[in-house]
C-alpha positions in Angstrom: 75.7 -11.7 95.1 77.9 -9.0 96.6 78.5 -6.1 94.3 82.3 -6.2 95.0 82.5 -9.5 93.3 80.7 -8.2 90.3 83.0 -5.2 90.0 86.1 -7.4 90.4 84.7 -9.8 87.8 84.1 -6.9 85.4 87.6 -5.4 85.6 89.4 -8.8 85.4 87.2 -9.9 82.5 87.7 -6.6 80.7 91.5 -7.0 81.1 91.3 -10.5 79.6 89.0 -9.3 76.9 91.4 -6.5 75.9 94.4 -8.9 75.9 92.5 -11.4 73.7 91.3 -8.7 71.4 94.7 -7.1 71.0 96.3 -10.5 70.3 93.7 -11.3 67.6 94.1 -7.9 66.0 97.8 -8.2 66.1 97.8 -11.7 64.6 95.4 -10.8 61.8 96.6 -7.3 61.0 98.0 -8.4 57.7 94.8 -10.2 56.7 92.0 -8.1 58.1 91.1 -4.6 56.9 91.2 -1.9 59.6 87.5 -1.2 59.0 86.6 -4.6 60.6 88.3 -3.9 63.9 85.0 -2.9 65.6 83.4 -6.1 64.4 86.3 -8.1 65.7 86.1 -6.4 69.1 82.4 -7.1 69.4 82.9 -10.7 68.3 85.6 -11.3 70.8 83.5 -9.7 73.6 80.6 -12.0 72.8 82.7 -15.1 72.4 84.7 -14.5 75.5 81.6 -14.5 77.7 79.6 -17.0 75.7 82.3 -19.7 75.5 83.6 -19.2 79.0 80.2 -19.5 80.6 79.0 -22.2 78.3 81.9 -24.5 78.7 83.2 -23.7 82.2 80.2 -21.9 83.9 82.5 -19.0 84.7 84.9 -16.5 83.1 88.4 -15.8 84.2 87.2 -13.1 86.5 84.6 -15.4 88.1 87.3 -18.1 88.6 89.5 -15.5 90.4 86.6 -14.4 92.7 85.4 -18.0 93.1 82.0 -17.3 91.7 80.0 -19.0 89.0 76.8 -18.6 87.0 73.9 -21.0 87.7 70.3 -21.4 86.6 68.2 -19.4 89.1 65.6 -22.1 89.5 67.7 -25.3 89.7 71.1 -23.9 90.8 72.6 -26.1 88.2 74.7 -25.2 85.1 72.7 -22.8 82.9 71.2 -24.1 79.7 72.6 -23.1 76.3 69.9 -20.5 75.6 70.4 -18.9 79.0 74.1 -18.4 78.3 73.2 -17.1 74.8 70.8 -14.5 76.3 73.3 -13.4 79.0 76.0 -13.0 76.4 73.9 -11.1 73.9 72.5 -8.7 76.5 76.0 -7.8 77.6 76.5 -6.2 74.2 73.7 -3.7 74.7 74.9 -0.2 75.2 74.5 1.0 78.8 73.3 -2.4 80.0 75.3 -1.7 83.2 72.6 0.9 84.2 70.4 -2.0 85.2 72.6 -2.4 88.3 71.3 0.9 89.6 67.8 -0.5 89.5 68.4 -3.9 90.9 71.3 -5.9 92.4 71.0 -8.3 89.5 72.0 -7.1 86.0 69.7 -7.2 83.1 71.6 -10.2 81.7 70.9 -12.1 84.9 67.2 -11.1 85.2 66.2 -11.9 81.6 68.2 -15.2 81.4 66.9 -16.4 84.7 70.5 -16.9 86.0 72.3 -15.9 89.2 75.9 -15.5 90.3 76.9 -17.6 93.4 80.0 -18.5 95.3 81.5 -21.7 93.9 
């Protein structure tokens, strides 16, 4: 998949993630201790990607660029464990460095998924 789609997906999804995170922090500021903000941010990051790709096969960024995630072998919707692997690997620090080695990210390679035009 063209790198420009991946960059567009990343920036759109980061914007959505930040909006969701700020909304959750704002709505729970009276209930949640400030020391848990980091955990909330990580949880929202994971859930944003996991739920979007599990239920819709795409995130908001992918919907905008008309791309979707599919199983590399069948070109069908990825299985639960593939989406779980993708989402967990995104949480690794510096996972984006894998794009300098290959056109596919580490989360695509290890989960056996690819990004295609929908």
